N, C-alpha and C positions, 0 to 999 in steps of 0.2 A: 501560514501553516496552521495557526489556531483556528482560523475561519474554516479551513478544509476539515480539520478534525471535528469541529462543531457540526458542520453539515453532515458528515458521515455518521456521527454519533447521535444525531437527532432522530428520534423514532419516526417522526412523520416525514421528514425531508430525506433521510438517509436511504430510502428505498427508491427514490425518483431517479431514473436513468440520467436525466439532464443535470441533476444535482451531483450525481456521482462523477459525471464528466467534468463539471466545473471544479469539484474537489480535486480530481486528478490533475487538472491543469494548474491548480494552486500548489499542489505538492511537487510538481515536476522540477522546478528550479531548486528548491531546498534539497531534494533528493540528489540532483546533479552535484550540488555543493557539498555533499557528504553528510547531511543531517540524517542521522540514523533513524529517528522516528519517522521522518518523511519517506525514507527508503522503505521502511517496513510497511507503512500504510499504503503507499503507492504500489508496492509489490503485491500486497494482498489484493488490492483493488484490481490490478491488472490480471492477476491469476484467476480471480473469480468472475470478472465482468467482461473481459475482452474475448471476442470470438475468434480471433486469429492466432495462429501459432507464434508469430513473431512477437506480438505483445505479451503473450503468456511467457515466452522465453525471457523477455526483458523483465517481466514481473518476478520470475524465479531468480534471475541474476540480482535484482534489487533485494529480494528476501535473503539470498545468500550473503550479500554484503552486510546487511543489517544483522544477520545471525552471527557472522564473524565478529561484529562489533559488540555482541552480547545482548542484542535485543531479544527479549523473551517471546514476544508475539511472533516475531519472524521465525524463531526456532520452532515454535509450536506449528506454525503454518507449514514449515518444511518437514515436520514430523520427526525432528531430531530429539525431542524430549517428550516425556509422557506427563500428563497431569491427571 
């Protein structure tokens, strides 16, 4: 989880599609286990980077789960709150 966040937050690495793919794979298991931060980051990644409707739907579902658990970033991504 920490490695995935570091990869995504790294200015130079975070824009590389293969790095994003690796980070997504690293976030997948924690997100399945209910780790809210992983659900939020993976959901955001899937909504922004995936080209097919199925993956975007899964991303929205992950964001909704994280938002229900109180994750601020997920709520922002879903447009539920204003900043």
